[in-house]
N, C-alpha and C positions, 0 to 999 in steps of 0.2 A: 399190368395193374396189380398192386399189392393186395394180398388177401386180407380181408377184414379192415381195410382202410378206405377212406373216402378221398377220391382225387378232387382237389379244389382248384387246380390251375398250375401253371408253370411260368418261369421266367428264366431267360438265358439257357433254355433247354433243360432246366432243373425242375422236375416235377415236385409238387407239394402234396402230401397226404395227411389226413387226420386219422389216427388209429381209433378204432371203436371204443377203446377204454377211455379216450379223452372225454366222451360224453358223460362218463360217470361223474367227473368233477363238476360238470355243468349242472347235472341233476342235484349233486350234493350241495352246491352253493345255493341253489334255489330252495331246497328243503331246509337248509340251515337258517335262511332268513324266515321261512315259514314257521319253524319251530321257535324262533325268537319272538314271534308275535308280529313280525313285519308284514306289510301287505304285499300284494302281487307286484306293485310298482317297485318296491325296494328289492324284491327278489329278481325282477327283470333287470334292474339297475346293476345288481351284483353280477348277474350273468354277463351283461354287456361289458362290465369291467374286466372279467376274466377273458372274454373274447379279445378285447383290446390288448390285454397283457400278453396273450399268446400270439397276437399279431406282432408284437415287439419281439417275441421269441423267434418267430419266423424270420424277421429282419436280422436278428442276431446270427442265425444260422446262415443266412445269405451272405452275411459279412465274411464268415469263414469260407463259404463255397466260392464266392466271386474272387476273393483274394487268392485262393488255391488255383483258380482257373488261370490266373496270370502266370502261374508256373507250370501250366499244362497238366494240372491234376484235375480230373473231372469229378463231379459229384453226381451219383446215381439219382438221389432224391433227398428230400427233406421230409421227415415224418414227425408229427406232433403227438406226444404222449402226455398223460396227466402230470408227469414229473418234469416235462420240458420238451425240447426239440432235439432231433438227431439229424445232422447232415452226414449222409453216407459218402464220405470222400473215398476215392479209390485208394489213397495212401496219404500220409503226411510227408511234406518235403523233407529230404535228408539234410539239406544245408541249414545250418542254425539260423541264419538271417531270415530265410524263407519261412521256416517253421515258426519263428518268433512273430512274423507279420501275420501269418495265417491264424495263429492262436490268439493274438491280441485283437484281431479284427472284430470278433464277436462282442467282447465287452466294450470295445470302442464304439460300436453301433449303439449299445444301450446308453453309454455316456453321452453320445451325440443326441439321442432322443430326449434324454433328461435335460440337456442344455436347451434344446428347442422349446420344450415344455416350460422350463423355468423362465425363459425370455417371454413366452406367451403369458404366463401367469403374472409376471411383473408388469407387462404392458397393459393387461386388463385389470390389474389391481386385485387379483384373486389369490395372492399368496396369503395363506392363513396365518393368524397370530401364533407364534411358536408356543405360547403359553397354553394353547389348546391341546398340545401334545403330551402334557405332563401326567395328568392323573385320571383322565376320562376313560371310561370303558372302551376297549379297543374297537369292538364291532360298531358300537353306536358312534364312536368318534370318527370312524372311517366313513360312515354314511353322512356325517356332518361336514366332511371336508369336500372341497371342490374335486370333481372327477379328475381334472387335469393334474391336480397336486398328488392324488393317490397314484396316478400313472407315473408321474415324475419320481415319487419315492420308490415305486416298484422297480423302475429301471435302474435306479441307483443300487438297490438291493441285488438285482440280477447281476449287475456288473461286479459288485464286490464279492458276491458268492462265487461267481465263475473265476475270479482271480485268486481264489484259495490255492496256494502252491501244492496241489496234490492231484494226481491222476484220479479219475478221468476228467477233472475240471480243466478249463483252459489254462489256469494258473500253473498246473503241473507241466503242461507242454511249454509254457513260457519259461518256467524254471529250467527244464531240460535244455531248451534252446540256448539260454544264457550260459549254462554250464558247458554246453557243447562248443562254445567259442574257444575254450581253453583245454578241452579233453575230448576223448573219443565218445561217440554217441552211446555205446553200451554202458560205459561207466557213468555218463551223465544220467542215463535212464535209471540205473541202480540207485544213484544218490537221490534223484527226484522221487523215486518210488519209496525209498526209505523215509524221506521227509514226509511224504504223503501218508504213509502208514503210521508214523508217529503222531501226526495231526489227527488221524482217524481214531487212534486209541484215546487221545485227549477228548475228542468229541463224544465218544461213547462214555467215558468217565464222567464228564460234566453233564451229559445228558441224563444220567440217573438222578442227578441232584437238582437240575434246573428245568430242562425241557426234554421230554422223551424223544422228540423228533430228532434231536442231535444224535441219538443212538442210531437211528436209521441212516442218517447222513454219514455218520462215522463208518458204519458197516459198508455202505455204498462206496465210500472213498477207499476203504481198506482193500476191498475186493478189486476195485478198479486199478489201484496202484499195483497190486500183485499181478494182475492180468497183463498190464502194460510191460512190466519187467520181464515176464515170461515171453511175451511176444517179441520184444526187442532182443532178448537172449537167443531166441530161436533164429531170428534173422541174422544175428551175428555169427551163429554157428554155421550158417549156410554160405558164408562169404567164400568166394573162390570157386563155387560150383555153378554149373549151368543146367539147363533143362535136360541136356543129353545125359547127364550123370544119373538121372533117375528115370530115364525113358523106358517105358514098357512097350516092347514090340509085339508081344503075344497077348492079344486081347480079342474079345468077341466083336465082330462087326455085324451089325444088324442092317437090314434094308427096310425101307418104309412099309413094305407089304407084309413083313413078319408080324404075327399076332402076339398078343401079350402073353399067351400061354407058353410060347417058346421062350420068352424072356424069363418067365417064372422058373422054367426048367434050368436055364443057365444060371439064374440067381441062386438056386438051391444046390447046383452041382459045382459051384465055384465060389471064389471070394469076391467076384465082381458085383458091384451094386449100382454102378452107373455105366451107360453104354453109348457108344458112338454109332449113329445111324448114317449110313452112306448110300449114295445112289450114283452109279456111273462114275465111280472114283471121286465123287465130290461129297463133302460133308452135308448131310441133310439136317442134322441137329443132334441133340444130346437127350437121352432118356434117363432121367434120374429115378432113384428108388421111390421118391415121393410121388412123382408123376405116374409111375407104374402102379402103385397102390391106389391112387386116385382113379386111374383108368380102369382098373379091375372092378372097383366098387361102382363106378358110374356107367361103364359101357360093357363090361364082361371080358372074359379071357379071349374071345374070338376077335376083339377089336384090333385093328392094325396099329403098330407103334406110331405111325405118322400122325395119328389123332392126338397123341400125348407128347410128342417130341418138343423140346425147348429149342428156340432159335437164339436165345441170349447167352450163348456159350463163348468161352475164351478160346482163342487160337494162339499157340505159342510157336516160337522158333527154337531149334535145338541149341543155339548159342545164347539164348536169353539167360541172364543171371538168375540163379535159383532164388536169390532174395526177392527179386521182382516177381518171379513166378509165385512164390509163397504169398506175397502181398496180394496179388491179383486173385489167387484162389481163395484166400481168406475173405475177400470182399465179394466173391462171386456166389451165385445161387447154386452152382455146380461144384462138386469136389473133384471133377475130372476135366481135363482139357486136352484136345487134340494137338499134336505137334506136327507142323507142316514144314517141309523143306522143298523149296522151289515149287510150291503149290501142291505138293504131294504129301498125303498122310503117311508118316513114317512111324507113328507110335502115339502113346498117350502118357500124360503125367497126372497123378492124383495125390491128394493130401496124404494118403496112407503110405505111399512110396517115399515121400519126403520125410515122414515120421520114422520110417524104417532106416533111412540113411542116417538120421540123427541118432537113433538107438545104436546102430552099428559103430558109428564114430565114437560115441560115449563109451561103449564097451571096449573099443581099442585103446582109448585114453586111459581107462581104468586099469587095463592089463599092463600098459606101459608103466604106469605109476607103481603097480605092485611089483614089477620086475626090476625096478630101480634099486 
């Protein structure tokens, strides 16, 4: 269960959560109507519209998740936030065609919903006169429109917004997938990220003159584009390596009966922050620093580690490509993963060791360039 999130159900083994911050927008919508002098009925109608809109957002995310599942990429969960939904895919497909289909599936769902609503509105004769949309006050005019038409327009806006060719929007991934048909993925990512950051700067610039929300959107896109470029660059730098290349054979092994006080001593005496718990040569779980702190505050230092151990840990094979290992660790709740060979624990891999490999390689490259 995700902390601070409400579980509302699952489909195709994909759990759906609502983050606690989502309820802020629900309260804000209701208060907005109240401050405008509307009654409780209008306030509840506005809340109902937001819930319906975010229902469409959930379907959008399922579009990504179910398409990714066709390519054997799992989705841990879908979480709804005030700014939208996030489908936590384990990874994006490496093949351009597959990434294109996964990325475009979300906006396609919104366009499909909009098409169904338009057919319904035309069949029932509830399509409003377009002249209504010209000069009326926006809020009043939204209340005056049919509920279905508002939802139709919102789905069109969602689709168009997500098709902006900039990370982390779907359009950025679509652009990269299209570029990757004719060039390698790292270069395609750099070009797509550059396009995204250029658009982000334009959003910020125009936001100061027209709508300040564009400034926030621009900053969101700029940071997302940069983050995606760094992530893909790191993956590219790990090409050719396996888990064995960063394997740590010397590490602390805990047993379920060890108390948290012992773990604290190890934490203070070494650089280790996450620990493998074993019993009879079998992995019992992983104890992270977060669970350790939580256990100390809730149960005290005499509590056994078995009380706080995590069972949702990764297991790796020494020949697994380090690119895949990096992707899995980035998507995992733990920064460390046990490495098994023929069912036997032979070592661990953590994010820190991967970063050290990257730093060493970068230093070697720099030295080679200086010596040329």
